[in-house]
N, C-alpha and C positions, 0 to 999 in steps of 0.2 A: 766651784761647787762640785762635790764628788758625785759620780754616777752611782746609782743604787745597784747593788748586786742582785741577781735573781734569787738567791737563797737568803737574802738579808731579811730578818724578822720585821713584821710591820711596825713593832714598837720602836725599832731603831730608826725609822724613817722620820722625816721632818714633820713637825706638827702641821705645817702648811699643806702637806700632801693630802691628809685625811680630813680636812676641814669641810664640813657639809654646809651647804647654803640653805636658807629657809625654803627655797623653791624645791630643792631636792627632798627635803623632809616632807613637804606637802604631797608630792607625787608618791612617795613611799607609803604614806599613811593611806592615801586613796586606794592604792593597789591592795593593801592588806584588807581594807574594808570590803572591796568588791569580791575578793576571794572568799571572805567569811560569809558573804551573802549567798554565793553559789553553793558553798558547803552546807549552809542551812537549808537551802531549797532541795538538795539531794542528800538526805541523811545517809543513805546507803552508799553514796559515792558512785552508783551505776546509772547511766542515762536510760530512759524508758525505751522499750522495744517498739519499733514501728508497727502500727495497726493493732496494738494490744487492746485498745478500747473499742475496735470496730465490731458491728453486729454480724449475724449469720447472713450468707449470700441470699439474694432473692430466688424464689422458685422459678425454674425455666418455663417458658411459655410454649404451649402446644396448641395447634389449631384443631378445633373440634366442630362436629355438626351435631345438632340435636335431632334425635330420632322422632319420626312422625309416621304413624300407621296410615296406610291408604290402600285402596283396591287397585291391584296391579295385574295386568295380563301377563301370563308366563309364556314367553316365546322360546321355543326350542330351536337350536341351530344344529343342523345335521349336514354331513357331507353328501354330495351327490355328483352325478355326471349327466351331461346333456345327451339327448338321443333324437335323431330325426323323426319327424312326425310320420313320414312314409319314406320307404326306401325301395327303389325299383332298379333291378339289375338289367341293363340293356344287353341282350344276347342275340347272336346270329341264329336264326331259326331255319335257314337253308344254307347249304354248302356253296361256296363260290369264292371268287377273288374279290377282295375289297377294293372298290374303284376310287371312292373319295369320302372324305370326312366333311360333313356339312354343318358343323357347329363350332363355336368358340369355347375352348375349355374354361371352366369356371363361370360360365354365364348362366342366366336363367332361361329355361326352355319351357315351352308349352306342351300340353298333351297332344299327341299325334303329329308333333313337329318332326320332319325328316332329319335324321342324325347321320346315318351312314348309307352308302349305296353299294350293294353287292352286284356283281355282274349277273344280269337277269336274262341274257341272251338264250341260254339253254332252256330256261323255264318258259320263255316266250315261244320258243319252237315247240315245246311240249304242249303248250296251250293251243297253238295252231293245229297240231295233229289231233288233239282232242276235239276241237271244233269241227275238223273234217270228218272224224268218226261219227260225230253227232249228226252231221248232214247225211251221211251214208245210212245211219240207222233210221233217220226220219224218212228217207226215201223208201227203204225196205218196209217201214211201218205202213206207209201209204199203199204200197202194192199189196201187202198181205191183208190189209183192212178191206181193200176193194175186192179181193178174191173171196174173203170170208163173207162179205155182204152179197156177192153174186151167187155163192154156193147155198146160201140159206134158203131162198125160195125153191131152188132145185131139189134140195134135200127134202123139203116139205112135200114136194110133188113126186117124190121118189124117182126123180129123173137121174139122180146120182146116188151113189151108195152113201150110207151114213158115215162110213169110215173116211171118205174123201172130205166130207164137210168137217168132221172133227179135226182132221189134219190141217185144213185151212184155218180153222179157229185157233189151233195151237200155234201155227206159224205167225198169226197175227199177234198173239200174246207174247211170243218170243221176240217179235220186232219191238213191242212196247218195252220189254225189259232191256233190249239193246239200246233203245233211246235213253232210258233212265241211267244205264251205265255210262253212256257217252256224256250225259249231262254232269254226272258225278266227276268224271275225268276232267271236264272243263273247270268245274269248281275247284278241284284239287290243283290243277295247273295254274289257275288264276290266283289261288292263295300263295303259291310259291313265287309267282311274279310279284305279288304285293309284299311278301316277306323279304324280297330282295331289297326293298326300300325300308331300312330299319328306322322306326319312329319311336318317339318318347312315349312311354305308357302313362306318365303323370306329369303334372306341372311341378317344377322344382328347379334346383340348381344342379347342373351336371359337372362332374369332376373331369379328370384327365382322361384322354383316350387310351385304352388299354392295348390297342392294335393300330397299325399304320397302313396306309395304302399299299396294295400289292400283297397283303397277307392272305393266306388261305384260311377261311374261317368256316365254322359249322361242319367240318369234316368228321363225322362220327359222333359229335356232341355239340351242344349249344355253346359256342364260344362267347365268353364275356367280352363285351366291347367297351362299356362305360357304366357308371353308376349315377343315377339321378336321385337326389334326396330333397324332400319337401321339408323346409326348416321354418316355415311360418304357417301355423304355430310350431312350437318345438316342445318335446317332452324333457322332463328332468326326473331321473330315477334316483332316489336317495334311500338310505337305510337308517333304521333306529334300533337300538339294542332292545331285545325282548325283555330284559330286566327293567329298563326304563319304562317300557310300556306297562308292565305289570305294576310297577311302583305308582305310576300315574293313575292307573285304574283303582288301585287300593286307596290312594289319597282322595280320589273322587268319591269312592264308596263310603269312606269314613267321614266325609264332610270337611276335610282339611282344605280341599280345593273345590272350585266350582267349574262345571263344564263351560267351555267358551261358547259364545253364541254361534249359531250356524254360519252366519255371514262372515264372522271373524275367523272361524276355524277353517272355512273353505279357502280363504285367501292366504297366499304365501308370498314371501319376499325372497329375492335371490341376491346373493353376494358373489361378486366376481373374484377371480384369483388375486387381483391387485388390491382387494379390500373395498372397492367401490360398490355401491348399491345399484342394481339394475333398475332403471326408472319405471318399468311396468310391473305390476303385480300379477301373480299367477293364480291358478285355481287348483286345489287339491282334488285329484280324481278318485283314487282308491288306495287301499293298502292290502297287502297280501293277507290271506287267511292262515298261512302257515309260516313257520320259522325255518330259516335256512339251517340245516343241521350242522353244516361245517363252520358257520360264522356266528350263529346265534342272533342273527339280525332279521328284522322284518322289513320288507321292501315296500316303499310307497312311491307314488308317481304324481307329479304335478305337470300342468300344462301352462306355458307362457306364450304370449304373443311376441312375435319376432319380426316386425315389419321391415326393419332396416338390416336384417341379417347379422346383427351384432353377435348373437349366440351361434356357435358352430357345434356340430355334433362331436362328442368326445371330450368336451371341456370339463374340467373339474371345477365345481362351484360349491357353495354352501347355501342351504335353504333355511329360512327362518319362518316358522309357523307357530301360531298361537293355539295351544291345545287345552289350556285351562286358565282360570283366574283365581288369584289369591285375594281373599277379602281383607286380610290383615298382614300387610307386608311393608318392609322398609327399604327405601332406595338409598344406597350408600355409594360415594365415589369409590372407584375400583382400588385406588391406592390405600383406602382405609382397611381393606381386608387382607390379612396375612394368610397365605396359602402354603400348604405343604402336602406331602403325599398322604398324610393320615387324616387331616381335618382342616377346616377353615376357621379363623378366629379374628377377633377385633380387640382393640384396647379401649376400655371405658374408664372415664374419669368419674370417680364417685366422691362422696362427702370427704372433706378434708384434703382434697387434691390428690388422693391416692389413685393409683391406676390398677385396674383389674383386667385380666384376660378372659374373654368370653368366647366359647365355641359357638359358631353359628351354622345354620343350614342355608345354602344358597339355592335360589330357584332360577338361575340363569342371569342374563344380562339384558339391559334395556337402556338405550341411548347413552352408552358409556358408563352406566352405573350397575352395580350388583343388586339383585333382588334378594333380600334377606327374609326368609320365611320363619325361622325360629332362632331363639337365643338372645333377643333384645326386648326391652320394654319401652313404653312410651316415654318421651322426653328424657332419654339418656344421652350423655355426651360421649360421642365416639371420636377417637383421635384419628385425624386425617393426615396431618403433617407434624413433624417434630419427634419422630420415634427415636432419633439419635440423641435427643436431649434427656431422655428418661434414664435414670440411674437407680436400679433396684427398686426399693420401696420409698424413695425420696418423693415428696409431693411435687406436683406441677401446677401451673396456672393455665386454665383453659381459656382460650380466646376464640371467637367465631372464625371459622374457616372461610376464606374468600377465594372462589375459583378463579383461575386465570382467565382473562378476557379472551373472547374468540378472535381469531386472526382477522385482520381487515379484509373486507370483501367476501368473507365466508358467509353463506346463508345459514348454515347450521353446523355445529361442531361435529366432527367425525367421531364415531364411537371409539373410545379408548381401547387400546390393546390390553389383553389380560396381563396383569403383572407377573413377573417371575416368581416362582415358588419361594417363600421365605418362612422361616420358622419363627413363631411368636416368641 
């Protein structure tokens, strides 16, 4: 049998080579039918694009709170500094060498407690000399008195001249004056002896000693030796802007705010530098009647009990005091308010899921929430979380906001810090 050449026409091949079996014809027919069905299903010949029949994406969810008006006390937070209730400078009132220090630095001392001892030997010697002079003056007084008493009847009987009697009386009165001078000298010398023992003028806490043993003190001036400060109770001096004071008075006069009750207005709270709250409340004492021309501030003073000495003079603190009450106010979580240098605003979800920006007026902070005085209505939905999901005018879905649970073991949540300024 001859081998077929690659270029030999099919018609020249053997009939046996192109003979189709019945099975081959069946498979060929089935393939043509399947292809025809696929072509009928896709008349255009192009497969459908993925997601062509999908609907619009769902609206993003944002967390909201529903506004509710209530009566809220407006607390003002102001910067201040602590000051000792009483301050006494311990000074050397007589000159001399300091012999010993009789107190422990930083301890509590009582009034009239001995603190320093100055060498009192010179003053004791002066006191002894004054006492001797007094004795001499008293002896002279007794002699002159006896002579004046003896001359009196003689003068009446004209046994002696009147001039002699007058001289005797004058000598007696001079002796009385000498006794008074000697007594004054004793008192002065005794004071110097007493001043040599330097004592505390008040109850309080004494600081470090400003001089040491062996120093010459009181030479020409009253040398400072130490400082005693009474810090229980303790004062807190704080300032408020005169503009804020005038605005508050205007709102009270117009009826926008109500004056706080006397008991509430008199009590103040104190925040320490680390943000914690001082456990004891204080009492507002007074406010200045004039405005500081250099700062435009009005100075106020409060008094706080300080039994454990936690507060020290010179500490920077913040004071919270209630000065008025808002009858219609809204409390919002602090993260719901968007703040910038020009104004404060919030995002409100209205009908149809649209979001509107509202400018609001804040009245301070209370328990980690902002007090909103103006700009909102009752039962409005204010966005708290989900600001990043809002895209232009696209609608959103409002869901109730759930605050984060308080940490385990905490009695009360700490006030939230003011958010950083952000533009709405």
